[in-house]
ZASESE-445746 format. One line per field, with one value per residue: residue in three letters; y, z, x of N, C-alpha, C, CB in turn. Coordinates in nm, 3 decimals. Last residue first. Glycine has a CB too. Example, Ala and Ser with C-alpha at 12.3 -4.5 7.8 and 13.67 -1.06 7.14 Angstrom:
tornu	c(SER;ALA) .
n_north	c(-0.225;-0.569) .
n_up	c(0.708;0.780) .
n_east	c(1.285;1.319) .
ca_north	c(-0.106;-0.450) .
ca_up	c(0.714;0.780) .
ca_east	c(1.367;1.230) .
c_north	c(0.003;-0.330) .
c_up	c(0.787;0.780) .
c_east	c(1.290;1.320) .
cb_north	c(-0.060;-0.447) .
cb_up	c(0.572;0.905) .
cb_east	c(1.408;1.131) .
This chain:
tornu	c(ILE;ALA;ARG;VAL;ASP;GLY;ALA;GLU;GLN;SER;GLN;PHE;GLY;THR;THR;PRO;GLN;ALA;HIS;LEU;SER;ALA;LEU;ALA;ALA;GLU;VAL;GLN;ASP;VAL;ARG;TRP;TYR;ARG;ARG;ARG;GLY;VAL;ARG;ILE;PRO;GLN;PRO;LEU;LEU;GLY;ARG;SER;LEU;HIS;ARG;GLY;LEU;THR;LYS;GLN;SER;ILE;GLY;LEU;SER;VAL;LEU;LEU;ASP;LYS;SER;THR;LEU;LEU;ARG;GLN;MET) .
n_north	c(2.049;2.119;2.212;2.251;2.371;2.290;2.510;2.574;2.407;2.082;1.935;1.661;1.476;1.177;0.999;0.692;0.399;0.288;0.273;0.074;-0.151;-0.165;-0.244;-0.490;-0.641;-0.635;-0.792;-1.037;-1.099;-1.137;-1.196;-1.131;-1.248;-1.219;-1.424;-1.585;-1.828;-1.677;-1.514;-1.310;-0.988;-0.844;-0.584;-0.234;-0.089;-0.128;0.015;-0.150;-0.140;0.129;0.145;-0.033;0.127;0.353;0.221;0.152;0.370;0.315;0.225;0.004;-0.156;-0.142;-0.272;-0.526;-0.615;-0.613;-0.825;-1.014;-1.148;-1.438;-1.592;-1.927;-2.154) .
n_up	c(-0.531;-0.287;0.051;0.397;0.695;0.932;0.907;0.537;0.329;0.237;-0.058;-0.261;-0.429;-0.228;0.070;0.100;0.220;0.430;0.358;0.159;0.319;0.485;0.282;0.202;0.444;0.488;0.263;0.323;0.558;0.477;0.137;0.022;-0.231;-0.422;-0.600;-0.795;-0.734;-0.583;-0.606;-0.418;-0.543;-0.549;-0.315;-0.376;-0.567;-0.845;-0.985;-0.955;-0.669;-0.657;-0.812;-0.669;-0.427;-0.524;-0.575;-0.309;-0.079;0.250;0.496;0.560;0.659;0.461;0.249;0.368;0.402;0.134;0.029;0.314;0.403;0.574;0.742;0.719;0.964) .
n_east	c(0.862;0.618;0.675;0.618;0.666;0.771;1.039;1.071;1.093;1.166;1.073;1.004;1.113;1.112;1.173;1.339;1.181;1.065;0.798;0.801;0.885;0.639;0.464;0.572;0.556;0.270;0.205;0.323;0.197;-0.066;-0.152;-0.476;-0.718;-1.019;-1.246;-1.318;-1.104;-0.870;-0.550;-0.356;-0.255;0.079;0.177;0.190;0.308;0.276;0.097;-0.131;-0.171;-0.247;-0.470;-0.640;-0.666;-0.808;-1.055;-1.127;-0.943;-0.803;-0.709;-0.598;-0.813;-1.000;-0.871;-0.821;-1.080;-1.183;-1.020;-0.880;-0.591;-0.456;-0.199;-0.079;-0.021) .
ca_north	c(2.111;2.043;2.243;2.142;2.428;2.291;2.419;2.619;2.537;2.173;1.997;1.762;1.576;1.272;1.071;0.832;0.463;0.281;0.370;0.204;-0.093;-0.144;-0.114;-0.381;-0.616;-0.572;-0.658;-0.966;-1.077;-1.028;-1.254;-1.084;-1.239;-1.170;-1.351;-1.439;-1.800;-1.795;-1.516;-1.454;-1.077;-0.887;-0.731;-0.352;-0.053;-0.226;0.075;-0.123;-0.273;0.089;0.212;-0.061;0.006;0.369;0.271;0.048;0.324;0.363;0.348;0.095;-0.137;-0.079;-0.139;-0.454;-0.609;-0.539;-0.681;-0.991;-1.046;-1.379;-1.530;-1.783;-2.131) .
ca_up	c(-0.606;-0.390;-0.088;0.309;0.572;0.918;0.989;0.672;0.316;0.349;0.020;-0.167;-0.490;-0.313;-0.016;0.108;0.097;0.430;0.479;0.131;0.222;0.557;0.356;0.108;0.394;0.583;0.266;0.198;0.569;0.566;0.254;0.035;-0.091;-0.415;-0.468;-0.817;-0.799;-0.556;-0.658;-0.452;-0.463;-0.626;-0.387;-0.294;-0.435;-0.783;-0.966;-1.086;-0.747;-0.584;-0.845;-0.798;-0.414;-0.486;-0.682;-0.408;-0.157;0.120;0.483;0.486;0.734;0.580;0.224;0.311;0.516;0.224;-0.032;0.195;0.407;0.450;0.754;0.677;0.864) .
ca_east	c(0.961;0.650;0.634;0.663;0.645;0.634;0.982;1.087;1.139;1.121;1.182;0.952;1.020;1.170;1.088;1.331;1.237;1.218;0.840;0.758;0.969;0.790;0.455;0.554;0.680;0.358;0.154;0.363;0.341;-0.038;-0.097;-0.340;-0.662;-0.882;-1.211;-1.324;-1.222;-0.939;-0.694;-0.382;-0.328;-0.051;0.178;0.131;0.324;0.369;0.229;-0.071;-0.132;-0.124;-0.360;-0.600;-0.606;-0.664;-0.982;-1.117;-1.070;-0.807;-0.791;-0.503;-0.676;-1.021;-0.923;-0.716;-0.984;-1.245;-1.011;-0.971;-0.666;-0.505;-0.321;-0.063;-0.111) .
c_north	c(2.113;2.117;2.138;2.185;2.337;2.328;2.417;2.513;2.584;2.304;2.098;1.811;1.672;1.358;1.166;0.904;0.624;0.359;0.381;0.314;0.046;-0.085;-0.073;-0.256;-0.490;-0.536;-0.579;-0.817;-1.010;-1.007;-1.135;-1.146;-1.185;-1.189;-1.323;-1.352;-1.643;-1.779;-1.665;-1.453;-1.232;-0.983;-0.768;-0.472;-0.158;-0.181;-0.018;-0.065;-0.238;-0.044;0.173;0.020;-0.053;0.229;0.302;0.090;0.207;0.314;0.398;0.221;-0.034;-0.060;-0.071;-0.291;-0.523;-0.515;-0.593;-0.854;-1.049;-1.254;-1.445;-1.720;-1.969) .
c_up	c(-0.742;-0.483;-0.174;0.167;0.450;0.775;0.962;0.763;0.455;0.330;0.113;-0.083;-0.391;-0.385;-0.102;0.025;0.124;0.310;0.478;0.223;0.172;0.459;0.418;0.183;0.281;0.521;0.364;0.200;0.448;0.560;0.338;0.158;-0.104;-0.257;-0.481;-0.710;-0.843;-0.612;-0.623;-0.502;-0.498;-0.543;-0.453;-0.378;-0.340;-0.632;-0.895;-1.083;-0.874;-0.639;-0.778;-0.832;-0.555;-0.463;-0.643;-0.532;-0.257;0.043;0.349;0.487;0.686;0.666;0.363;0.296;0.473;0.358;0.075;0.138;0.285;0.487;0.625;0.688;0.841) .
c_east	c(0.909;0.753;0.686;0.594;0.688;0.573;0.841;1.019;1.160;1.169;1.120;1.067;0.953;1.075;1.158;1.234;1.241;1.268;0.992;0.808;0.940;0.869;0.582;0.546;0.683;0.490;0.242;0.334;0.383;0.117;-0.041;-0.273;-0.506;-0.831;-1.057;-1.284;-1.225;-1.085;-0.746;-0.528;-0.320;-0.115;0.044;0.151;0.289;0.404;0.323;0.072;-0.076;-0.074;-0.233;-0.500;-0.554;-0.584;-0.837;-1.024;-1.020;-0.925;-0.803;-0.588;-0.595;-0.894;-0.933;-0.750;-0.871;-1.157;-1.058;-0.958;-0.759;-0.591;-0.344;-0.195;-0.092) .
cb_north	c(2.043;2.005;2.380;1.983;2.556;2.382;2.446;2.764;2.624;2.128;2.065;1.704;1.504;1.209;1.138;0.882;0.423;0.127;0.311;0.204;-0.176;-0.283;-0.120;-0.399;-0.749;-0.661;-0.655;-1.028;-1.206;-1.060;-1.363;-0.931;-1.394;-1.008;-1.446;-1.401;-1.839;-1.826;-1.482;-1.559;-1.033;-0.950;-0.851;-0.335;0.060;-0.238;0.203;-0.030;-0.371;0.078;0.337;-0.053;-0.084;0.455;0.389;0.013;0.457;0.328;0.454;0.042;-0.256;-0.153;-0.145;-0.522;-0.750;-0.604;-0.658;-1.012;-0.932;-1.485;-1.448;-1.766;-2.182) .
cb_up	c(-0.596;-0.458;-0.137;0.368;0.570;1.017;1.123;0.690;0.237;0.482;-0.074;-0.078;-0.566;-0.404;0.057;0.082;-0.039;0.422;0.632;0.131;0.116;0.609;0.462;0.022;0.336;0.700;0.307;0.079;0.590;0.714;0.218;0.043;-0.015;-0.467;-0.326;-0.851;-0.705;-0.402;-0.832;-0.323;-0.469;-0.772;-0.277;-0.255;-0.408;-0.873;-0.889;-1.159;-0.774;-0.428;-0.827;-0.889;-0.346;-0.351;-0.736;-0.455;-0.247;0.054;0.564;0.328;0.731;0.651;0.148;0.173;0.560;0.249;-0.169;0.234;0.418;0.365;0.881;0.530;0.907) .
cb_east	c(1.092;0.528;0.682;0.613;0.715;0.587;1.010;1.025;1.046;1.164;1.291;0.838;0.912;1.252;0.991;1.450;1.142;1.272;0.790;0.618;0.970;0.870;0.351;0.432;0.729;0.379;0.002;0.292;0.419;-0.090;0.014;-0.337;-0.669;-0.876;-1.247;-1.451;-1.340;-0.935;-0.701;-0.359;-0.463;-0.027;0.208;-0.028;0.251;0.505;0.218;-0.158;-0.254;-0.149;-0.385;-0.699;-0.703;-0.660;-1.049;-1.260;-1.141;-0.686;-0.739;-0.456;-0.592;-1.120;-1.066;-0.685;-0.933;-1.372;-1.103;-1.118;-0.586;-0.589;-0.325;-0.006;-0.264) .
């Protein structure tokens, strides 16, 4: 059986606010939830896959000037 996360579980495990969760969903950074009535649930494997793909993508828009000094371009 697939493990599901509630909104609260997801917010706590990612350390983000409800507003940030909404932003991540609208930008496609996290998978869309499964809706059961008014409740939303996320499949753990889909969340893990989304986070893994975010970590695998190279960061753009930042360039290191010196060791420990990162500035936006």
